[in-house]
C-alpha positions as CSV (number, residue, x, y, z in Angstrom):
1,M,21.4,-10.5,1.7
2,E,18.8,-8.0,0.6
3,N,20.5,-4.6,0.4
4,S,19.3,-1.2,1.7
5,L,18.5,0.1,-1.8
6,H,16.0,-2.8,-2.2
7,R,14.5,-2.1,1.2
8,D,14.2,1.7,0.7
9,C,12.7,1.4,-2.8
10,F,10.2,-1.2,-2.0
11,A,9.4,0.2,1.4
12,A,8.4,3.4,-0.4
13,I,6.2,1.4,-2.8
14,A,4.6,-0.4,0.1
15,E,3.7,2.9,1.6
16,I,2.0,4.0,-1.6
17,G,0.3,0.6,-2.0
18,I,-0.6,0.9,-5.7
19,V,1.7,0.5,-8.7
20,P,0.3,1.6,-12.1
21,V,1.6,-0.9,-14.6
22,I,1.4,0.8,-18.0
23,N,2.3,0.1,-21.6
24,I,2.8,3.6,-22.8
25,P,2.1,3.7,-26.5
26,R,4.0,6.9,-27.4
27,P,6.8,8.7,-25.5
28,E,5.1,12.1,-25.7
29,L,2.4,10.7,-23.4
30,A,4.8,9.6,-20.7
31,A,5.4,12.8,-18.8
32,P,1.8,14.0,-18.7
33,L,0.7,10.6,-17.6
34,A,3.2,10.6,-14.8
35,K,2.0,14.0,-13.7
36,A,-1.6,12.8,-13.7
37,L,-0.7,9.8,-11.5
38,C,1.2,12.0,-9.0
39,A,-1.7,14.4,-8.9
40,G,-4.0,11.5,-8.0
41,G,-1.7,10.5,-5.1
42,I,0.2,7.7,-6.8
43,P,3.8,8.8,-7.4
44,V,5.0,5.5,-8.8
45,I,4.8,3.7,-12.1
46,E,6.0,0.5,-13.8
47,V,6.7,1.1,-17.5
48,T,6.5,-2.2,-19.3
49,L,9.1,-2.8,-22.0
50,R,6.5,-4.1,-24.4
51,N,7.3,-1.7,-27.2
52,D,10.3,-0.1,-28.9
53,T,9.7,3.3,-27.3
54,A,9.3,2.2,-23.7
55,L,12.8,3.2,-22.7
56,E,12.3,6.7,-24.1
57,S,9.1,7.0,-22.1
58,L,11.0,6.0,-19.0
59,R,13.7,8.7,-19.7
60,R,11.0,11.4,-20.1
61,I,9.3,10.4,-16.9
62,K,12.5,10.6,-14.9
63,A,13.6,13.8,-16.6
64,E,10.4,15.7,-15.9
65,N,9.4,13.9,-12.6
66,P,12.7,12.9,-11.0
67,A,11.1,12.3,-7.6
68,M,8.7,9.8,-9.0
69,L,9.5,6.1,-8.5
70,A,9.7,4.7,-12.0
71,G,10.4,1.1,-12.7
72,A,10.9,-1.0,-15.8
73,G,8.7,-4.0,-16.2
74,T,8.6,-7.1,-18.4
75,V,12.4,-7.2,-18.2
76,L,13.6,-10.5,-19.7
77,T,17.4,-10.1,-20.2
78,C,20.5,-8.7,-18.5
79,R,20.9,-6.2,-21.4
80,Q,17.4,-4.9,-20.8
81,V,18.3,-4.4,-17.1
82,D,21.3,-2.2,-18.1
83,D,19.3,-0.3,-20.7
84,A,16.5,0.4,-18.2
85,L,18.9,1.6,-15.5
86,A,20.6,3.9,-18.1
87,A,17.2,5.3,-18.9
88,G,16.7,6.1,-15.2
89,A,14.7,3.1,-13.9
90,D,14.6,3.0,-10.1
91,Y,13.7,-0.7,-10.0
92,I,13.3,-3.7,-12.2
93,V,10.3,-6.1,-12.5
94,T,10.5,-9.5,-14.2
95,P,7.5,-11.6,-15.1
96,G,9.2,-14.8,-13.8
97,F,12.3,-15.9,-11.9
98,N,15.3,-15.7,-14.3
99,P,18.4,-16.5,-12.2
100,K,20.7,-14.7,-14.5
101,V,18.6,-11.5,-14.6
102,V,18.1,-11.5,-10.8
103,S,21.8,-12.1,-10.2
104,H,22.7,-9.3,-12.5
105,C,20.3,-6.9,-10.8
106,M,21.9,-7.8,-7.4
107,E,25.4,-7.3,-8.8
108,V,24.7,-3.8,-10.1
109,G,22.6,-2.8,-7.1
110,A,19.2,-2.6,-8.9
111,P,16.1,-3.3,-6.8
112,V,14.5,-6.3,-8.5
113,L,10.9,-7.7,-8.1
114,P,10.8,-11.1,-9.8
115,G,7.7,-13.1,-10.5
116,C,7.6,-16.0,-8.1
117,V,4.4,-18.0,-7.7
118,T,5.5,-21.5,-6.9
119,P,7.3,-22.9,-3.8
120,T,10.3,-23.7,-6.1
121,E,10.5,-20.2,-7.4
122,I,10.0,-18.7,-3.9
123,E,12.8,-20.7,-2.5
124,A,15.1,-19.7,-5.3
125,G,14.2,-16.1,-4.6
126,R,14.8,-16.4,-0.9
127,E,18.1,-18.1,-1.6
128,A,19.0,-15.0,-3.6
129,G,18.2,-12.8,-0.5
130,L,14.8,-11.5,-1.7
131,R,11.7,-11.4,0.4
132,L,9.3,-9.5,-2.0
133,F,8.0,-11.1,-5.1
134,K,5.6,-10.3,-8.0
135,F,2.5,-12.6,-8.0
136,F,1.5,-12.8,-11.7
137,P,-1.1,-13.4,-13.0
138,S,-2.8,-13.0,-9.7
139,E,-6.5,-13.5,-10.3
140,Q,-5.9,-16.4,-12.6
141,L,-3.8,-18.1,-9.9
142,G,-6.3,-17.7,-7.1
143,G,-5.5,-14.2,-5.8
144,V,-5.5,-13.6,-2.1
145,K,-6.4,-17.1,-1.2
146,T,-3.4,-18.6,-2.9
147,I,-1.1,-15.8,-1.5
148,K,-2.2,-16.7,2.0
149,E,-1.6,-20.4,1.4
150,L,1.9,-19.7,0.1
151,C,2.7,-17.5,3.1
152,G,1.9,-20.4,5.4
153,P,5.3,-22.1,5.0
154,Y,7.0,-18.9,3.8
155,R,6.1,-16.5,6.6
156,D,8.8,-13.9,5.9
157,I,7.8,-13.0,2.3
158,R,5.3,-10.6,0.8
159,F,3.9,-10.2,-2.7
160,V,2.9,-7.5,-5.2
161,P,0.0,-9.1,-7.1
162,T,-0.7,-8.0,-10.7
163,S,-3.2,-8.9,-13.4
164,G,-6.9,-8.7,-12.7
165,I,-6.5,-5.9,-10.1
166,T,-9.6,-3.7,-10.0
167,L,-11.0,-0.9,-7.9
168,A,-13.4,-3.4,-6.5
169,N,-10.8,-6.0,-5.3
170,I,-8.0,-3.6,-4.2
171,P,-9.4,-3.6,-0.6
172,A,-9.3,-7.4,-0.4
173,Y,-5.7,-7.5,-1.5
174,L,-4.4,-4.6,0.6
175,S,-6.1,-5.7,3.8
176,C,-4.0,-8.9,3.5
177,E,-0.8,-8.7,5.6
178,H,1.1,-10.7,3.0
179,V,0.5,-8.1,0.2
180,A,2.9,-5.1,0.1
181,A,1.2,-3.4,-2.9
182,V,-0.9,-4.2,-5.9
183,G,-0.1,-3.5,-9.6
184,G,-2.4,-2.9,-12.5
185,S,-3.8,-0.5,-15.0
186,C,-7.3,0.1,-13.7
187,M,-6.3,3.6,-12.5
188,A,-4.9,4.5,-16.0
189,P,-6.7,2.3,-18.6
190,A,-5.3,2.3,-22.1
191,A,-8.3,4.1,-23.5
192,L,-7.8,7.1,-21.2
193,V,-4.1,7.2,-21.9
194,Q,-4.7,7.1,-25.7
195,A,-7.3,9.9,-25.3
196,E,-4.9,11.9,-23.1
197,D,-7.6,12.2,-20.5
198,W,-5.3,13.2,-17.7
199,A,-8.1,14.5,-15.5
200,G,-9.9,11.2,-15.8
201,I,-6.8,9.3,-14.8
202,T,-6.2,11.5,-11.8
203,A,-9.8,10.9,-10.7
204,L,-9.4,7.2,-11.0
205,C,-6.1,7.3,-9.1
206,R,-7.9,9.1,-6.2
207,E,-10.6,6.4,-6.3
208,A,-7.9,3.7,-6.1
209,V,-6.2,5.5,-3.2
210,R,-9.5,5.7,-1.3
211,A,-10.1,2.0,-2.0
212,S,-6.6,1.1,-0.8
213,L,-7.0,3.0,2.5
214,G,-10.6,2.0,3.2
215,F,-11.3,4.7,5.8
216,R,-14.4,4.2,7.9
217,I,-15.6,5.1,11.4
218,M,-14.9,2.2,13.8
219,H,-16.1,3.7,17.1
220,V,-16.6,6.9,19.1
221,G,-14.8,7.4,22.5
222,I,-16.4,9.2,25.4
223,N,-14.2,10.7,28.1
224,G,-14.9,10.0,31.7
225,D,-13.4,8.5,34.9
226,A,-13.7,4.9,36.1
227,S,-17.2,5.1,37.4
228,E,-18.5,7.2,34.5
229,G,-16.9,4.9,31.9
230,E,-18.7,1.9,33.2
231,A,-22.0,3.7,33.7
232,N,-21.9,5.2,30.2
233,A,-21.0,1.9,28.5
234,R,-23.8,0.0,30.4
235,R,-26.3,2.7,29.5
236,F,-25.5,2.6,25.8
237,A,-25.6,-1.2,25.9
238,E,-29.0,-1.1,27.6
239,I,-30.6,1.4,25.3
240,F,-29.4,-0.1,22.0
241,D,-29.4,-3.8,23.1
242,L,-25.6,-4.0,22.7
243,P,-23.2,-6.3,24.6
244,Y,-21.4,-4.6,27.5
245,I,-17.7,-5.4,27.3
246,S,-15.5,-4.6,30.3
247,G,-12.0,-3.5,29.7
248,G,-8.9,-2.1,31.4
249,R,-8.8,1.6,30.6
250,S,-12.2,1.6,28.9
251,D,-15.5,-0.3,28.5
252,F,-17.4,-0.8,25.3
253,A,-21.0,-1.0,24.3
254,G,-20.7,-3.3,21.4
255,T,-18.0,-2.1,19.0
256,A,-19.5,1.3,18.4
257,V,-19.0,3.2,21.6
258,E,-15.9,3.2,23.8
259,C,-16.4,4.7,27.3
260,C,-13.1,5.7,28.7
261,K,-12.3,5.2,32.4
262,A,-8.9,6.9,32.3
263,P,-7.4,9.9,30.5
264,F,-7.4,9.7,26.7
265,P,-6.6,12.3,24.1
266,G,-9.4,14.7,23.1
267,A,-11.2,17.4,25.0
268,K,-14.5,15.7,24.4
269,G,-13.4,12.2,23.4
270,H,-12.1,10.6,20.3
271,I,-13.1,9.1,17.0
272,A,-11.4,5.9,15.7
273,I,-11.1,5.7,11.9
274,G,-10.4,2.3,10.6
275,T,-8.1,1.6,7.7
276,H,-6.6,-1.4,5.9
277,S,-3.1,-0.3,6.7
278,V,-2.2,2.3,9.3
279,E,1.3,2.6,8.0
280,R,0.0,3.3,4.4
281,A,-2.6,5.7,5.8
282,V,0.0,7.6,7.7
283,A,2.3,7.9,4.7
284,S,-0.7,9.1,2.5
285,L,-1.9,11.6,5.1
286,R,1.6,13.0,5.9
287,A,2.0,13.7,2.2
288,R,-1.0,15.9,2.5
289,G,0.4,17.8,5.6
290,V,-1.3,15.8,8.4
291,R,0.8,15.4,11.5
292,F,0.7,12.6,14.1
293,R,1.4,12.2,17.9
294,E,4.3,9.8,18.2
295,E,3.7,9.4,21.9
296,F,0.3,7.8,21.2
297,K,0.9,4.9,18.9
298,N,0.6,1.1,19.1
299,V,2.5,-1.6,17.2
300,D,1.7,-5.3,16.9
301,D,4.1,-8.2,17.8
302,K,5.8,-7.9,14.4
303,G,6.5,-4.2,14.9
304,R,3.9,-2.9,12.5
305,L,1.9,0.2,13.3
306,I,-1.7,-0.6,14.2
307,A,-2.9,2.6,15.9
308,V,-1.8,6.2,16.1
309,Y,-3.4,9.6,17.0
310,L,-3.5,12.6,14.7
311,E,-2.0,15.7,16.2
312,E,-5.0,17.8,15.3
313,E,-8.3,17.7,17.3
314,I,-11.5,18.3,15.3
315,G,-14.5,19.8,17.1
316,G,-12.9,18.8,20.5
317,F,-12.4,15.2,19.4
318,A,-9.1,13.5,19.0
319,V,-8.8,11.2,16.0
320,H,-6.9,8.0,15.8
321,L,-6.3,5.6,13.0
322,L,-6.9,1.9,13.7
323,K,-5.9,-1.2,11.8
324,C,-9.0,-3.2,10.7
325,N,-9.7,-6.1,8.3
């Protein structure tokens, strides 16, 4: 069975949504790189074991940024697992499914993310008690389309796609319910790491976070009673040639205007902000000090948060997050 350490580590990664996968060329770059990632809103990293100094880079990251989630990637042997854990790794990532390595990780209690991209590999991973897998190389294997196909028969799994992830395609991946997070280097490209352009990396991280959340206005809610709600919705629909949509507690004019027929939060009304993942958005905003109204939240049939109100009203309007595609 998947242990609590796996769940806690990878649940935190899913809340962040983006994992920088970096081959750090020199250990002295490790700590400032980690600081730049955290400043950009991405407090997680996968340090690939593709050079002789990777473990020292991992040690320095954990020594100077102990709260940062730091994993070891490109792990191929049980010895590398032990060395990575000794260096402070919080989790292990393997490019493929190596039964010995996965079993060893489970035995020592190390969260492991193995690469599983075929039904045979997925079934081996599920047999080991895992439900989260690396999907590598993602774009070359069909990306989101292939992930959705694989999750047809295997509905209880999720993936962390890597390879070919860009600022442009992050939204497509992270709007897919079968994707827990994405991994890549687009937020910290090798040239910027070599140049020690920490400000540039922080800026790219912020762009990646914006892309992952995809905030946009979905609709505006207007307060009113039963008669006012219907009248307001019909008038908006008439003026702007929008369909009038009757509902229970509110009526809509198209998708842009919700006219409330019962009490809703907000002195004047509310504004719905769409996002690819309400759960990820809540985690991101909470880290910035935003608070939420627990009594006003909705979950889907799988228990996932799909709507929640902010505690703060702005200009007399309540604000709520809403899951959108």
